[in-house]
Structures are given as structure tokens and as C-alpha cells.
N, C-alpha and C positions, 0 to 999 in steps of 0.2 A: 436438324437435317444436315446431311453432308454437303459441304461446299462443292460447287461445280465450277470447273475452270473453262473459261471462254477466251477465244482469241478475238480481239476487236476487229471489226470489218475494215476493209481497205480504205474507206473514206476517212478513217482516223489519220492516215498518213498524208498530211497536207504539206509537209516540209520537203526540201529538195531530195534528201536521201535518207528517209526514215528506215530504221532497221527492224525494230521489234517492240511491240507493246502487247502485254497479256493482261488479262483481267480475271480475277477470281471473285465471285460473290456468292453469298449464301442464297439458296433457293427459298429460305424462310425470311420474310420481311421483318424488319425491326419494328419497334413500337414502344409504347409507354410501359414503364415498369412500375407505375404508380396507379393505385385504384381510383385516383381523383383526376384522371385525365380530362382536360377541357378540349373538346374537339372543334372548338371555334363555331363560326356561324357562316351565313351566306355572304356572297360578294357584296361589297359596299359597306361592310361593317369591320371595324377594328377587331382583329381576332388574335390578340397576343395570348401566349400560353399562361396558364395559371402559375403564380409564384409558388415555388417549391416542388412542382411536378418534375419528376425525373424520368428520362427516356433512355432507351438502349439503342445504340447504332452498331452494335456488334454484328459482324457478318455482312455488313454492307460496304462494298468496295474496299475490302480490307487488304487486298493485294492488287496494287495497280502500279505499273512501272513502265518506263519508256526510255529508249536511247535512240539517237539518230542525229541528224544534222539539219539545221535550218538556215536558209539564205537570209542573212540579216542586213545586207546592203545590196539591193538589186543592181545598182549602178556599177559596182565593182565585182559583183557576183561573189562576194565574200560570204562565208558562212561560219557558224559556230556549232559545236556539238551541244545537244540538249541531253539532260539526264534528270529523271525524277523517279522516286520510289516512295510509295505509301505502304506502310505495314502496320499491323496491329499486334499488340500483346493481349493478354486477357483483360486489360484495363485501359489501354491507351492506343490512340492512333497517331502515327509519327510520319512526318514528311522529311525527306532529305532530297534536295534538288539544287541545280545550278542556275535557276532563274531564266534560262533560255526557253522561249516558247516553242512548241512543237507544231506550229501552224504558220501559214504565210503571214508575214508582217508587212507593214507599210514601209515607205522609204525613210530611213533614218541614217544620217541626219537629214532634216528637211528645213525649209525656210523658217518654220515656226518652232522647230525643235532641233537645235544644233547638236544633239547628243548622239553618240554611237553606242549601240547595244553591246553590253559586256556581261560576262558571267558574274554571279554573286551567290553567296551562300544563303540558300533559302531553307528554312527549317521551321517546323511547328510540331508540337506535341499537345494533344488534347484528349480529354477523357472520352471513353466509349459510353459513359453514362451521364450525359449532360443534364443539367438541372436548371430550370428557369429561375432566375434570381432578379436582382435589381438592374436597372439600366446603368451601363458604365461604358466609358470610352477606353480604347486600347490603341497602341501605336500602329499595329497592323491588324486589320479586322479578320484576315484569313488568307488562305491560298487557294488558287484554282487547282483543278485536277492535274494540270501539267506542271505544277510547282511554281507558277508565276504569282506574285503577290497581288492582292486586292488592296489598293491604296487610293481611295477616292478623293481625299482632300489634296490641296495644293499648298505650296510654300509661297504662292503669290498673294499680293495684297495691295491695297491703295490706302493712302493716308486720309484722315478726316478732311472733308470738304475738297477732295481732289476735283479738279475741273478739266483735266486732260488725261487720256488713256495712254499717253506716252510712257514707255518704260525705260527709255534710254535718254541720255543727255542731261545737261545741267538742269536742275530743278524738277526732274521727273518725279511725279507724285505716286506712281505705281511701279511695281516691280514683279517679275516672275518668280524671284527668289529673294526673300527678305521680310523685314518687319512691316507692319501696317495694321491699322485697326479694322480694315474691311477686307476679309479673306475672299480671294477669287475662286470661282468655280471653273472647272476645266472643260466641261462639255455641255453647258447650258446653251440653248438656242439664243441667237441675237446678241450674244456677248461681244463687246469690242475686242476681246482678247482671244487669240488663237493659240492653243497649246500644242498644235501639230499632232493631234491624235489620229490613229489609223482606223480602219474599218472594224477593228476589234475593241474600239473605245479604250485604246492603250497608247502610251507613248513612253519616252525614256527620260529618266532623271539624269542630272549631270554626272552622277556616278556610273552611268551606263545601265542602270536597273530598269528593264522593261517591266511595266506594271499596268494593271487595269484600273480605269476610272469608272467603268460602267460594264454593262452586260458583255461577256466575252463571246462574241459571235462565232469565232473560229472554233472554240471548244464545243459549242452547241452542235454545229454542223459536223464536227469530227466524231461526235458521239451518236450520230445518226439522226440529228434533228434537221428539219427543214421548215422553212417559213413561206407562207403564201397568203396574200391579202391580209397581212397583219396578224396572222395566227400561226403558231407552231403546230407540228404534228405530234408532239410528245412533251411530257413534263420531265425535265432532266436535271439531275444534280450536276453542277459545274465546279463545285469546290466545297471546302469545309472551313467554318469560322473558327476563330481562336478558342471559343468556348466548347467546341465539339459538335455544334449543330450544323446541319447541311445548308448549303446555299444553292438555290435553284435558279434556273434561267427563265425569266419573264413570265412564263405561263404556269397556271395552276387550275385546279378545278373551280368551276363557278360557285359551287357550294363547298365550302372548305372540307366538310366531313363526308362528302358524297363523291366517290370516284366515278360515278355514272352521270354526273351532272354536266360533263363536257368541259373542254379547256377554254379558258379566257385569258386575255392579256391582263395580268394583275397590275394594279396601279398603287403608287404610294399615296400617303395621306398628307403630303406637304403641298402648300401653295405659297406663292409670294405674298407677303404681307404688305398691302398697299400703303399702310401707315409708315413703313420703313422709309419711303421717299420723302416723308415730311419731317424726318428727324433733322435737326439743325446741323448735325455734323456729317450727314451722309454725303458721299460724293455726288456730283451733279447728275440728276436723273436724266437730263437730255443727252448726256454723254454715256452714262452707265445705266442701261435699262433695268427695270425691276427684275431681279433674279440673277443679276451679274454676281452678286456677293452671297456667300453663305449666310450672312447676317439678314438677308432679305427674306429667307424662307421660314415658315412657321408650320408646325404640326398641329393637326386637330383630327380626332377620330370622326368628326362630322364633315370632313372634306370630300366625302364620296368615294374614297379609295378603298383598298382591301387590306391594308397592312398597318402595323403599329408603328411607333416612333422609331424603331430600329429596322423598319422595312421587313418585318417578319409577321408570321401568323401561325396558328396552330391548325393542323388538319391532316388528312390522309394524303399519302403520295404513293407512287408505284412501289417505292422501296420500303415504305412504312404504312402498310395497310391498316394498322391499328392506330395510326396517328402519331405525329411528332410536332415539335416546334421547328420551324425552318425560316430561313431568310430568303429573300428574292432579289435578284438583280433585275431592275426594272428599266423601262424606257423613260419613265417619269422620275422626277426628283424624289429621293436623293440618289437614284441610279444604283448605288451600292449602299448598304447600311453604314451609318456613321457611328453606331454604337452596337454593343452586344447586350444580350439579356441573360446569358448563362453564366454560371460560376466558372471561374478559371481554375484549372487543376493545379 
């Protein structure tokens, strides 16, 4: 079917002086190109895609671009231009961007994040025919539609048997940047550490790179999404993973393979492992509540969530009515996937 060109609605322009964003997408939904598609199961079940299944994302958001300006420091009213372009060949989807978000951001620098937003070279190329393979980790799990990277892990850590959350001064046992056996999480509740994230679950690295640690709320609302009483009004792609599979925002169908089953808030299948606090070398539990560290969390398909170990599942979506494997940016841990399941091109 012939691609139809659409202009994004005005609510996409949340920055100070947005200029133009256009969107082209195929009227035909993508889907599996394999006869052995596994369309998953109902909510509450781990629904990872079958190994070896290949899907097609051709024609879905293949032309997406934006230019404009975003106020990056409200205190000084200073701004930076943003630029992002997604394009497709017959086999690959490619991003070129400067890493500046196209939506309202929090105050940076702030008391807990002393870094100033700066441009950076953001780029990604991934296949239009992603295939489910083995679990693997990658430096960058993917990029949002606006060209800002998804980077859920932190460089912060504490040493074995740490008894204080202090990160400065002589004898500090924890650090926001540096080595340590116990890796810090950026946005878990009740953590003694504050990474200065804004309402988009994002903050700024020392290099000036603005990046998401969790679900990018600004992108969801910019794409026509709204939330009320803990539920969104639509299922929405917010980015693409390094392996070529889509990343959706929080919500999906209650029954993975039934688009008429209604939207629900999808949940990860990770829970804090209470036995972690009993380890002889874990930092003091009274100072560092369970869940403070990445090491505290454990995956099980029996934990009552909806997603696999890479925060993904197989099912139908608005763009893929025949089904696909996709990742989800969730409110629950791990917030963004910490691994990918597709082959890298």
C-alpha cells in the first residue's frame, strides 16, 4: 500500500520554538515474516518471542524528522537547537540526531545533577527485519523517537560492606561516577541517592548528554498520549531498540494477541531478592533499602508481570496487527530493558 504523509499535531511541539516535524508511515501494518510466529499469551505471563522468528518493521515510522529549539535552562532562558532524522532503506532504519530533546525538560544543572545539557552525536542503524535471538547486553539499548538515547544503567556504585551513602569526602564508600561492586539504580523509590532526574525520567551525564532512565513521558504526550487514573489512552511506540525492535510506552493489550482486550499498565517481572540483604558483603540494609542496587533485583517469569527478562513480549500492536516482538518502558523495574533479544545487524 502507498505510504501516506501526515503532519504531527500541534501538541508535539512542546519546546520553546519548534519549527517543523513531519511523519510518514505506511497504512499497512508490519508483522511477522515467519510462519512460526508466537503471538504470546495473556497478561501475567512471560511472553517472549520465539527464538529464530523474524519480523518486518518496514513502512512503520520510516520517515520521521524534527528541527526546532528547546529551552535547556529555564533559569537563564538559554536554549539549544534540536535535530533528528529517521530514515529507511530497503533493509535498514537509521537515526541521525544531536541528542537535544524536543520537549520541555527539567532544570539542569540542579542540586543533584550539576551537568549542563549539550549536543552530542546520536546515531543508530538497525535492520528492518529483526529476528529474535539470544539475550545479550549492548552499550546503548536504543534511541527514542526524538533521537535521545535510552541509557538506564548508571556509573554510580558502592563498595562492599558500605555503611554510609556519602559520595563526597574522605573515606566515601559510594560514588555517582566510578568503580564499586554494588551498582546504583537511578530512579528506584526510597533510594538514598538522588540523580536529579526530571519528569521525563531523564537527566544529564557529565558530558552533557541528556538521556532517559525510564519511560519518556514527554514523548508519549507529544505523540497524542494522555494518562488518567493510571491508564493511558493509547499504545504508542516511543523509540527503537538497537536490534530493530520497537519500544512502547507503559501500556499494552491485556491479552497480548488480542487488540480488543483493552489497554493495561504492563509490568516487568523483576522483584527485589530479599536474600540479597543477607549477603555478607552487601552494603548495610538499614542505609541502603532493598532495591537500591541493580544487584538486588532478580527476574522470574512467575513474578506476576507481563514481560520477559529484557522487558519485552510478543503480541499485536496498532502498528503490527499481525504481531511482533517489542520492548516496553515500564513504571516497574527495570523501567527500560537492560538487554536485547534480537540479532544485531
